[in-house]
C-alpha positions as CSV (number, residue, x, y, z in Angstrom):
1,M,73.1,-57.4,-3.5
2,N,69.4,-57.9,-3.9
3,N,68.8,-56.4,-0.5
4,L,70.9,-53.4,-1.3
5,I,69.0,-52.7,-4.5
6,K,65.7,-53.1,-2.8
7,S,66.7,-50.8,0.0
8,S,67.9,-48.1,-2.4
9,L,64.9,-48.4,-4.6
10,F,62.5,-48.2,-1.7
11,R,64.2,-45.0,-0.5
12,Y,64.0,-43.6,-4.0
13,I,60.3,-44.4,-4.6
14,K,58.9,-43.1,-1.3
15,P,59.4,-39.4,-2.1
16,L,58.1,-39.9,-5.6
17,T,54.7,-41.0,-4.2
18,V,54.3,-37.6,-2.6
19,L,55.8,-35.2,-5.3
20,V,55.2,-36.7,-8.7
21,P,51.9,-36.4,-10.6
22,Q,49.5,-39.3,-10.9
23,P,50.7,-40.9,-14.1
24,T,54.3,-41.2,-12.7
25,T,52.9,-42.8,-9.5
26,R,51.3,-45.5,-11.6
27,R,54.6,-46.1,-13.4
28,C,56.3,-46.6,-10.0
29,L,53.8,-49.2,-9.1
30,S,54.7,-51.1,-12.2
31,I,58.4,-51.0,-11.2
32,M,57.6,-52.2,-7.7
33,S,55.6,-55.1,-9.1
34,T,58.6,-56.3,-11.0
35,I,60.8,-56.5,-7.9
36,N,58.2,-58.0,-5.7
37,N,59.6,-61.5,-5.9
38,D,61.0,-61.4,-2.4
39,N,57.7,-60.7,-0.6
40,I,58.3,-57.0,-0.2
41,I,54.8,-55.6,-0.5
42,A,55.4,-52.0,-1.4
43,T,52.2,-51.6,-3.4
44,T,49.9,-51.3,-0.4
45,P,50.9,-47.8,0.9
46,I,51.1,-46.4,-2.6
47,N,47.7,-47.8,-3.7
48,K,46.2,-46.4,-0.6
49,R,47.6,-42.9,-1.4
50,V,46.4,-43.1,-5.0
51,Q,42.9,-44.1,-3.8
52,E,42.7,-41.2,-1.4
53,T,43.7,-38.8,-4.2
54,N,41.0,-40.1,-6.5
55,T,38.1,-40.1,-3.9
56,V,38.6,-36.6,-2.5
57,T,35.6,-34.4,-3.7
58,K,35.2,-30.7,-3.2
59,V,32.4,-29.7,-0.8
60,K,30.4,-26.9,-2.4
61,K,30.4,-23.9,0.0
62,Q,26.9,-22.5,0.5
63,K,26.9,-18.8,-0.3
64,L,25.8,-16.7,2.7
65,K,22.9,-14.4,2.2
66,K,23.1,-10.8,3.3
67,Y,20.1,-8.9,4.5
68,K,19.5,-5.8,2.5
69,A,17.0,-3.3,3.9
70,K,14.8,-1.8,1.3
71,K,15.0,2.0,1.2
72,A,11.5,3.3,2.1
73,D,10.0,6.7,1.7
74,P,9.6,8.0,5.2
75,T,6.0,9.0,4.4
76,S,5.1,5.5,3.1
77,P,3.4,3.0,5.5
78,S,6.7,1.2,6.1
79,G,8.5,4.5,6.7
80,V,5.8,5.7,9.1
81,L,6.0,2.4,11.0
82,Q,9.5,3.3,12.1
83,F,8.2,6.5,13.8
84,E,5.5,4.4,15.5
85,I,8.1,1.8,16.7
86,D,10.2,4.6,18.2
87,D,7.1,6.0,20.0
88,L,6.4,2.5,21.5
89,L,10.0,2.1,22.6
90,K,10.0,5.5,24.3
91,T,6.8,4.7,26.2
92,H,8.4,1.4,27.5
93,N,11.9,2.8,28.1
94,L,13.5,0.5,25.5
95,T,16.1,1.1,22.8
96,R,16.3,-0.2,19.3
97,D,19.1,-2.6,20.3
98,E,16.8,-4.1,22.9
99,V,14.2,-5.1,20.2
100,S,16.6,-6.0,17.4
101,N,16.5,-9.3,15.5
102,D,19.4,-11.1,13.8
103,V,17.8,-11.4,10.4
104,S,21.0,-12.6,8.7
105,T,21.1,-15.7,11.0
106,I,17.5,-16.6,9.9
107,L,18.4,-16.1,6.2
108,N,21.4,-18.4,6.5
109,D,19.6,-21.1,8.5
110,F,20.2,-24.2,6.3
111,S,18.3,-26.5,8.7
112,K,15.0,-24.7,8.7
113,E,12.9,-27.9,9.0
114,D,14.8,-28.9,12.1
115,E,12.6,-28.3,15.2
116,N,15.6,-26.8,17.0
117,S,16.6,-24.5,14.1
118,I,16.9,-20.8,14.7
119,T,14.0,-20.2,12.2
120,K,11.7,-22.4,14.3
121,K,12.6,-20.5,17.4
122,Y,11.8,-17.1,15.8
123,H,8.7,-18.2,13.9
124,R,6.5,-19.6,16.6
125,I,3.2,-19.3,18.4
126,V,3.1,-16.8,21.3
127,N,0.1,-16.9,23.8
128,D,-1.5,-14.2,25.9
129,V,-0.1,-11.2,24.1
130,E,-1.5,-7.8,24.9
131,I,-2.1,-5.4,22.1
132,L,-0.7,-2.0,23.2
133,V,-1.4,0.5,20.4
134,L,-2.8,0.9,16.9
135,T,-0.7,2.0,13.9
136,S,-1.7,4.4,11.2
137,S,-2.1,1.3,9.0
138,G,-4.8,-0.1,11.3
139,D,-2.6,-2.9,12.8
140,G,-2.0,-3.6,16.5
141,L,1.5,-3.4,18.0
142,A,2.6,-5.6,20.9
143,L,5.8,-6.4,22.8
144,I,6.7,-10.1,23.2
145,D,9.7,-11.9,24.7
146,H,12.7,-12.4,22.4
147,P,13.0,-16.1,21.4
148,V,16.8,-16.4,21.8
149,D,17.9,-13.6,24.1
150,S,16.1,-13.3,27.4
151,T,17.4,-9.7,27.9
152,K,15.5,-8.4,24.8
153,K,12.0,-8.0,23.5
154,Q,10.4,-8.1,20.1
155,I,7.9,-5.7,18.6
156,A,5.0,-7.6,16.9
157,I,2.6,-6.3,14.3
158,V,-0.8,-7.9,14.8
159,P,-3.4,-7.2,12.1
160,F,-6.9,-7.1,13.4
161,G,-5.6,-6.7,17.0
162,L,-7.0,-3.8,19.0
163,P,-5.4,-2.0,22.0
164,G,-6.5,-4.0,25.1
165,D,-6.9,-7.3,23.3
166,I,-5.2,-10.3,24.9
167,T,-4.4,-12.6,22.0
168,N,-2.6,-15.7,20.7
169,I,-0.4,-14.9,17.7
170,R,1.8,-16.8,15.2
171,V,5.1,-15.1,14.2
172,F,5.8,-15.9,10.5
173,K,8.2,-13.2,9.3
174,T,11.1,-11.4,10.9
175,H,12.5,-7.9,10.2
176,P,15.4,-6.1,11.9
177,Y,13.1,-4.3,14.5
178,Y,9.8,-6.0,14.3
179,V,8.0,-9.3,13.4
180,E,4.9,-9.9,11.4
181,T,2.2,-12.1,12.9
182,D,-1.2,-13.7,12.4
183,L,-3.9,-13.3,14.9
184,L,-5.0,-16.8,16.0
185,D,-7.3,-16.1,19.0
186,V,-8.7,-13.2,21.0
187,N,-8.7,-14.5,24.6
188,K,-9.9,-11.3,26.1
189,K,-11.6,-8.5,24.1
190,S,-10.6,-4.9,24.1
191,P,-13.2,-2.5,25.5
192,I,-13.5,-1.0,22.0
193,R,-13.9,-4.3,20.1
194,R,-17.4,-4.8,18.7
195,D,-17.4,-8.0,16.7
196,D,-21.2,-7.8,16.5
197,L,-20.9,-4.9,14.1
198,I,-19.1,-6.9,11.5
199,R,-21.1,-7.1,8.3
200,D,-18.5,-8.5,5.9
201,K,-18.1,-12.3,5.9
202,Y,-14.5,-11.8,4.6
203,F,-13.5,-9.3,7.3
204,G,-10.6,-10.6,9.4
205,K,-9.1,-12.4,6.4
206,A,-9.2,-9.9,3.5
207,S,-6.7,-7.1,3.4
208,G,-9.1,-4.4,2.2
209,S,-10.6,-3.2,5.5
210,Q,-9.4,-3.0,9.1
211,F,-12.1,-1.3,11.3
212,E,-15.4,-3.1,10.8
213,F,-15.3,-4.2,14.5
214,L,-15.3,-0.5,15.7
215,T,-18.2,1.9,16.1
216,Y,-18.1,4.5,13.3
217,E,-17.6,7.2,15.9
218,K,-14.5,5.4,17.1
219,Q,-13.2,5.1,13.6
220,L,-13.5,8.8,13.1
221,E,-11.6,9.4,16.3
222,I,-8.8,7.1,15.3
223,K,-8.4,8.9,12.0
224,M,-8.3,12.3,13.7
225,N,-5.4,10.9,15.8
226,T,-3.7,9.6,12.7
227,I,-3.6,13.2,11.4
228,S,-2.3,14.6,14.7
229,N,0.4,11.9,14.8
230,A,1.4,12.6,11.2
231,Y,2.2,16.2,12.1
232,K,4.0,15.1,15.2
233,Y,6.3,12.9,13.2
234,F,6.8,15.0,10.1
235,A,6.2,18.6,11.3
236,P,7.7,18.5,14.8
237,R,8.8,22.1,14.7
238,L,5.2,23.3,14.0
239,V,4.0,21.2,17.0
240,E,6.7,22.4,19.3
241,E,6.2,26.0,18.5
242,C,2.4,25.7,18.8
243,I,2.0,26.9,15.2
244,L,-0.3,24.0,14.5
245,P,-4.0,24.3,15.4
246,A,-5.8,21.4,17.1
247,T,-6.9,18.8,14.5
248,G,-10.6,19.1,13.8
249,T,-13.1,16.2,14.0
250,T,-13.1,14.0,11.0
251,I,-16.0,14.6,8.6
252,P,-18.0,11.3,8.2
253,S,-19.0,9.7,5.0
254,P,-22.7,9.7,4.3
255,L,-22.4,6.0,3.4
256,P,-20.3,3.9,5.8
257,Y,-20.8,0.8,3.6
258,Y,-21.4,0.2,-0.2
259,Y,-19.7,3.5,-1.2
260,R,-16.7,2.5,-3.4
261,T,-17.2,3.4,-7.1
262,K,-14.2,1.4,-8.2
263,I,-12.9,-2.1,-7.3
264,T,-10.2,-4.3,-9.0
265,P,-10.6,-8.0,-8.2
266,H,-7.8,-10.1,-9.5
267,F,-6.5,-13.7,-9.9
268,D,-3.1,-15.3,-10.0
269,M,-1.7,-18.0,-12.3
270,P,-0.2,-20.9,-10.4
271,R,3.5,-21.2,-10.6
272,R,4.9,-23.1,-13.6
273,A,1.3,-23.5,-15.0
274,K,0.9,-22.7,-18.7
275,V,-2.7,-23.6,-18.8
276,L,-5.4,-23.1,-16.2
277,E,-7.0,-26.5,-15.6
278,E,-8.9,-25.4,-12.5
279,R,-10.6,-22.1,-11.9
280,P,-8.4,-20.0,-9.6
281,P,-9.7,-17.8,-6.8
282,L,-11.0,-14.4,-8.1
283,G,-11.0,-11.6,-5.5
284,F,-8.7,-9.7,-3.2
285,G,-5.5,-10.5,-1.2
286,Q,-5.6,-12.3,2.1
287,K,-3.9,-10.6,5.1
288,G,-1.6,-13.4,6.3
289,R,-3.2,-16.6,7.7
290,P,-5.4,-15.4,10.6
291,T,-7.8,-17.8,12.4
292,W,-9.5,-15.5,15.0
293,R,-12.9,-15.5,13.2
294,K,-13.7,-19.2,13.7
295,E,-17.1,-19.0,12.0
296,T,-15.6,-17.8,8.7
297,L,-12.4,-19.9,8.5
298,E,-13.4,-21.5,5.2
299,V,-15.0,-18.4,3.6
300,G,-13.1,-17.4,0.5
301,G,-10.6,-20.3,0.7
302,H,-7.0,-20.3,2.0
303,A,-5.0,-19.1,-1.0
304,S,-3.1,-15.8,-1.0
305,T,-6.0,-14.4,-3.1
306,L,-9.5,-14.9,-1.5
307,D,-12.4,-16.0,-3.7
308,I,-14.8,-13.1,-3.1
309,D,-18.3,-13.0,-4.4
310,E,-19.4,-9.8,-2.7
311,C,-17.6,-6.6,-1.5
312,A,-19.3,-4.8,1.4
313,L,-17.5,-1.5,0.6
314,A,-18.6,-1.4,-3.1
315,T,-21.7,0.2,-4.5
316,D,-24.7,-1.9,-5.5
317,I,-24.0,-1.8,-9.2
318,L,-20.4,-2.9,-8.7
319,N,-21.6,-5.9,-6.7
320,I,-24.0,-6.8,-9.5
321,G,-21.1,-6.3,-11.9
322,L,-18.9,-8.6,-9.7
323,T,-21.5,-11.3,-10.0
324,N,-21.7,-10.9,-13.8
325,E,-17.9,-11.0,-14.2
326,R,-17.5,-14.0,-11.9
327,R,-20.0,-15.9,-14.0
328,R,-18.2,-15.0,-17.2
329,F,-14.8,-15.9,-15.6
330,D,-16.2,-19.4,-14.7
331,K,-16.7,-20.0,-18.4
332,E,-13.6,-18.3,-19.8
333,F,-10.8,-18.8,-17.2
334,K,-9.0,-21.4,-19.4
335,N,-8.4,-18.7,-22.0
336,Y,-6.1,-16.8,-19.7
337,K,-2.3,-17.4,-20.1
338,K,-1.4,-15.3,-17.0
339,G,-3.0,-13.7,-14.0
340,A,-5.1,-10.6,-14.5
341,T,-7.0,-7.8,-12.8
342,I,-10.6,-7.0,-13.6
343,L,-11.7,-3.4,-13.5
344,L,-15.2,-2.7,-12.1
345,R,-16.0,1.1,-12.4
346,E,-19.3,2.7,-11.7
347,N,-20.7,4.8,-14.5
348,T,-23.4,7.4,-13.8
349,I,-25.7,8.6,-16.5
350,V,-28.1,11.6,-16.1
351,F,-31.4,10.2,-17.3
352,D,-32.7,11.8,-20.5
353,E,-36.5,11.5,-20.5
354,T,-36.7,11.7,-24.3
355,K,-34.9,8.3,-24.5
356,T,-35.5,4.9,-23.1
357,I,-33.1,3.6,-20.4
358,K,-31.6,1.0,-22.8
359,E,-30.8,3.6,-25.4
360,Q,-28.7,5.4,-22.8
361,L,-26.8,2.6,-21.1
362,G,-23.9,2.2,-23.5
363,E,-21.5,-0.8,-22.9
364,G,-21.2,-2.3,-19.5
365,S,-21.2,-5.5,-17.5
366,R,-23.9,-7.9,-18.7
367,D,-26.1,-10.3,-16.8
368,E,-26.8,-14.0,-17.7
369,N,-29.2,-12.9,-20.4
370,G,-26.6,-10.7,-22.1
371,E,-28.3,-7.5,-21.0
372,V,-26.3,-4.6,-19.6
373,S,-27.0,-4.4,-15.8
374,Y,-28.1,-1.1,-14.3
375,V,-29.7,0.4,-11.2
376,E,-31.7,3.6,-10.9
377,V,-31.1,6.2,-8.2
378,E,-32.2,9.8,-7.7
379,D,-30.6,13.1,-6.6
380,K,-33.5,14.2,-4.4
381,E,-32.0,17.6,-3.7
382,R,-32.0,18.5,-7.4
383,G,-34.8,16.1,-8.6
384,V,-32.5,14.4,-11.1
385,K,-32.9,10.7,-12.0
386,L,-29.6,8.8,-12.4
387,I,-28.8,5.5,-14.0
388,K,-25.8,3.5,-12.8
389,T,-23.9,0.9,-14.8
390,C,-20.7,-1.1,-14.3
391,V,-17.9,-0.6,-16.8
392,T,-15.1,-3.1,-17.2
393,N,-13.1,-1.6,-20.1
394,Q,-10.3,0.6,-18.8
395,K,-10.3,2.8,-22.0
396,Q,-14.1,3.4,-22.0
397,I,-15.2,6.9,-21.1
398,V,-17.4,6.9,-17.9
399,S,-19.3,9.7,-16.1
400,E,-19.5,10.8,-12.5
401,Y,-22.1,13.1,-11.1
402,V,-21.0,15.5,-8.3
403,D,-22.8,18.5,-6.9
404,G,-25.0,18.8,-9.9
405,Y,-22.0,18.7,-12.3
406,T,-21.1,15.8,-14.7
407,F,-17.5,14.7,-15.1
408,N,-16.3,12.4,-17.9
409,F,-13.0,10.6,-17.7
410,T,-11.4,7.3,-18.8
411,A,-12.5,4.3,-16.6
412,G,-8.9,3.3,-15.9
413,E,-7.9,6.8,-14.8
414,F,-7.9,8.2,-11.2
415,F,-11.1,9.7,-9.9
416,Q,-12.2,9.9,-6.2
417,N,-13.8,6.6,-5.3
418,N,-16.5,7.7,-2.8
419,N,-19.1,9.7,-4.6
420,S,-21.3,10.1,-1.5
421,I,-18.8,12.4,0.3
422,L,-17.6,14.5,-2.7
423,S,-20.3,17.2,-2.4
424,T,-19.3,17.8,1.2
425,V,-15.6,18.0,0.3
426,T,-16.0,20.3,-2.7
427,K,-18.2,22.6,-0.6
428,Y,-15.6,22.7,2.2
429,V,-12.8,23.5,-0.3
430,R,-14.9,26.1,-2.0
431,E,-15.8,27.9,1.2
432,N,-12.1,27.9,2.4
433,L,-10.8,29.4,-0.9
434,Q,-12.7,32.6,-0.2
435,I,-10.5,35.6,0.6
436,P,-11.8,37.3,3.8
437,N,-12.8,40.9,3.8
438,S,-13.1,41.1,0.1
439,K,-15.0,44.1,-1.4
440,I,-17.8,43.4,-3.8
441,D,-16.0,44.7,-6.8
442,E,-12.7,42.9,-6.1
443,P,-12.1,39.9,-8.3
444,N,-11.0,36.6,-7.0
445,Y,-8.9,34.0,-8.9
446,L,-8.2,30.3,-8.4
447,V,-5.2,28.1,-9.4
448,D,-5.8,24.4,-9.2
449,A,-2.5,22.5,-9.2
450,Y,-2.8,18.7,-10.0
451,C,-6.3,19.4,-11.4
452,G,-6.9,16.0,-13.0
453,S,-10.1,16.0,-15.0
454,G,-11.3,19.2,-13.3
455,L,-13.2,18.2,-10.2
456,F,-12.2,21.0,-7.9
457,S,-11.8,23.5,-10.8
458,V,-15.3,23.1,-12.0
459,C,-16.9,22.8,-8.5
460,S,-15.1,25.9,-7.3
461,S,-15.6,28.0,-10.4
462,K,-18.6,30.0,-9.1
463,G,-17.7,33.2,-7.4
464,V,-14.3,33.6,-9.0
465,E,-13.2,35.6,-12.0
466,K,-11.0,32.9,-13.5
467,V,-9.8,29.4,-12.7
468,T,-6.4,28.1,-14.0
469,G,-5.9,24.3,-13.8
470,V,-2.6,22.5,-14.4
471,E,-2.0,18.8,-14.9
472,I,0.9,16.8,-16.2
473,S,-1.4,14.4,-18.2
474,A,-2.5,15.8,-21.5
475,D,-5.4,13.4,-21.6
476,S,-6.6,14.7,-18.2
477,V,-6.4,18.3,-19.3
478,S,-8.4,17.4,-22.4
479,F,-11.1,15.9,-20.2
480,A,-11.0,18.9,-17.8
481,E,-11.6,21.3,-20.8
482,K,-14.5,19.1,-22.0
483,N,-16.0,18.9,-18.5
484,A,-15.9,22.6,-18.1
485,K,-17.7,23.0,-21.4
486,L,-20.1,20.2,-20.6
487,N,-21.2,22.0,-17.4
488,G,-21.4,25.4,-19.0
489,I,-18.3,26.7,-17.2
490,E,-16.6,29.5,-19.2
491,N,-14.1,30.9,-16.8
492,C,-11.7,27.8,-16.6
493,D,-8.4,27.5,-18.5
494,F,-6.3,24.4,-18.3
495,I,-2.5,24.0,-18.9
496,V,-0.5,20.8,-19.7
497,G,2.7,20.9,-17.7
498,K,4.4,20.0,-14.5
499,A,3.2,21.6,-11.3
500,E,6.8,22.3,-10.5
501,K,6.8,24.9,-13.3
502,L,3.2,26.0,-12.8
503,F,3.8,29.6,-11.6
504,E,5.9,30.5,-14.6
505,S,2.6,30.8,-16.6
506,I,0.3,32.3,-13.9
507,S,-0.5,36.0,-14.5
508,T,-3.3,36.5,-11.9
509,P,-2.5,38.9,-9.1
510,N,-1.3,36.9,-6.1
511,D,-3.1,38.8,-3.4
512,R,-6.4,38.0,-5.1
513,T,-5.6,34.4,-5.9
514,S,-6.2,31.2,-3.9
515,V,-4.4,27.9,-4.7
516,I,-5.7,24.3,-4.5
517,L,-3.1,21.6,-4.0
518,D,-4.3,18.0,-4.6
519,P,-1.0,16.0,-5.3
520,P,-0.5,12.3,-5.5
521,R,0.5,10.2,-2.4
522,K,4.1,11.3,-2.6
523,G,3.1,14.9,-2.1
524,C,4.8,18.0,-3.5
525,D,8.6,18.5,-4.1
526,E,10.7,21.2,-2.6
527,V,11.0,23.0,-6.0
528,F,7.3,23.4,-6.2
529,M,6.9,24.5,-2.6
530,K,9.6,27.2,-3.1
531,Q,7.8,28.5,-6.2
532,L,4.5,28.5,-4.4
533,A,6.0,30.6,-1.6
534,E,7.5,32.9,-4.1
535,Y,4.2,33.4,-5.9
536,Y,2.8,34.3,-2.5
537,P,-1.0,33.5,-2.9
538,A,-3.6,34.9,-0.5
539,R,-4.8,31.4,0.5
540,I,-3.8,27.8,0.1
541,V,-6.0,24.7,0.5
542,Y,-3.9,21.5,0.5
543,I,-6.0,18.2,0.0
544,S,-4.1,15.0,0.5
545,C,-4.6,11.3,0.4
546,N,-1.4,10.9,2.4
547,V,-1.4,13.1,5.5
548,H,2.2,12.2,6.3
549,S,3.6,13.7,3.1
550,Q,1.2,16.6,3.6
551,A,2.7,17.3,7.1
552,R,6.2,17.1,5.7
553,D,5.3,19.6,2.9
554,I,3.5,22.0,5.2
555,E,6.5,22.2,7.6
556,Y,8.9,22.7,4.7
557,F,6.8,25.4,3.2
558,I,6.5,27.4,6.5
559,K,10.0,26.8,7.9
560,E,12.2,26.5,4.8
561,T,10.9,28.8,2.2
562,E,11.5,32.5,2.1
563,K,7.9,33.7,2.5
564,G,6.4,30.6,4.1
565,S,6.7,32.1,7.6
566,H,4.2,34.7,6.5
567,Y,1.4,32.1,6.5
568,K,-0.6,30.6,9.3
569,I,-2.4,27.3,9.4
570,E,-6.1,28.1,9.8
571,S,-7.5,24.6,10.1
572,L,-6.6,20.9,9.7
573,R,-9.1,18.1,9.6
574,G,-9.8,14.8,7.9
575,F,-12.5,13.5,5.6
576,D,-13.5,9.9,5.8
577,F,-13.4,8.8,2.1
578,F,-13.0,5.2,3.1
579,P,-15.0,4.0,6.1
580,Q,-14.1,0.7,7.7
581,T,-10.5,1.2,6.6
582,H,-7.5,3.1,8.1
583,H,-7.3,5.6,5.2
584,V,-8.2,9.2,5.8
585,E,-8.0,12.3,3.5
586,S,-6.6,15.4,5.1
587,V,-7.4,19.1,4.3
588,C,-5.1,21.8,5.5
589,V,-6.0,25.5,5.0
590,L,-3.3,28.2,5.1
591,S,-3.7,32.0,4.8
592,R,-1.4,34.9,4.5
593,V,-0.9,36.7,7.8
């Protein structure tokens, strides 16, 4: 009887161990214990099953990252790079697929520290790499073997690499169609490389300049090619139809060094730090982690911001100001609760002989004795003595002296940063605004879109009946009006408003009116270009700090607007506002046919 009960009970309990919840299972164990007097050990399999149930833990699934490409304006540096990549691929008979990188695999590499990880394979040192071309941003481009697919190549961006260099590089960041690298060694120098010309101890580490190892003539040639390429990329129809004239030679800056009238050194707060215990580096950003200039490896330190005590591109007074502000920062850095940028802006004072220098200085950067620092210079052409100070307050009103005119504006606002070339530029613009074959008694008019504080309006006011300037900023218009009055100019009117609606308020006859365009980097929009074509001025001078957006706008104007086809491009050339860097200003002159 006992055996029968045990057998039935055993058959009954077995399915319960699978189906019933945990408290019931424990109850069954209790029953089995009471009938265990005949050495039937039924608790073992049930105990094991309960133990397994209690020890199972959920493994947290790691969330996979997706690569999201940032949408870039085609005329921005990253947008232009895509055109330059396509150019390189075409030259070497390659497709985009043949240089593509699997960025998602790197993003989801959870064993990055493993020597055999995919990240380590991608981010590696590559030796004996030849630099093939130069980008418009001043970086070298090279082709290297793909690390995981022998049938493919990679495009490498190599800052401070020149075409013809044979280099060692370190890949540190991967994008879908290119990789970023540091220049480690130059094994064989390019024929155009002239390291003996370098004057800046921070060059090769700091991100501010790219061309100090080139002759100045070579720099100007490269910038001319940048303009030509910009129109090839963004105005291809004008190039194909031979509507575009040959790009003129780039006009040099009178000062190849020590020309910048504004710099903005900065410092960063260490992560999670609430108080600065140690003085952080104060200066400018480092361009990766290059090591090719062995003699200056320690200069400026190794942080993302270099500690810079002199700027070879800034004017003398700004370097004096930099010394002053670094001394002050050494004493006051603990007062800062977060990172900050320090403004250093040159201020030019026309010397008044009836007053002492100190009476005219105003506020500015002070030396170790608490005195405002200054330097004296002279406009020899006009026999005018000038005093230069360094202003650090963004809201302080400063002055600039151009072509015998004085311009006041707020220190933190935009104004051209190379005073030495401004007279050359304003003269060129003024001459190209003149309407050919004009009779002596025929009046000429000028419209200055994006007029700012009135630089081109004032400098071009002679020889025209009336100047109308327009600017979106009411403060800038206020300064433009004051600057016209300050310089005795009575034929200038200024309007607050968007350039897109400019021509609604222009009443001057279009066939006697020239227009100056000097927009921000993004260029003009289509609405404005259509209105410009509809107004149909006699001449247009388009000045741009971004030749790529200029090229786009010019093609749109000529090809897409109703009257744009009635214009021809008379000339196109660059002005070197920023020697030793890749930047170039472009001036395009159009006239009605």
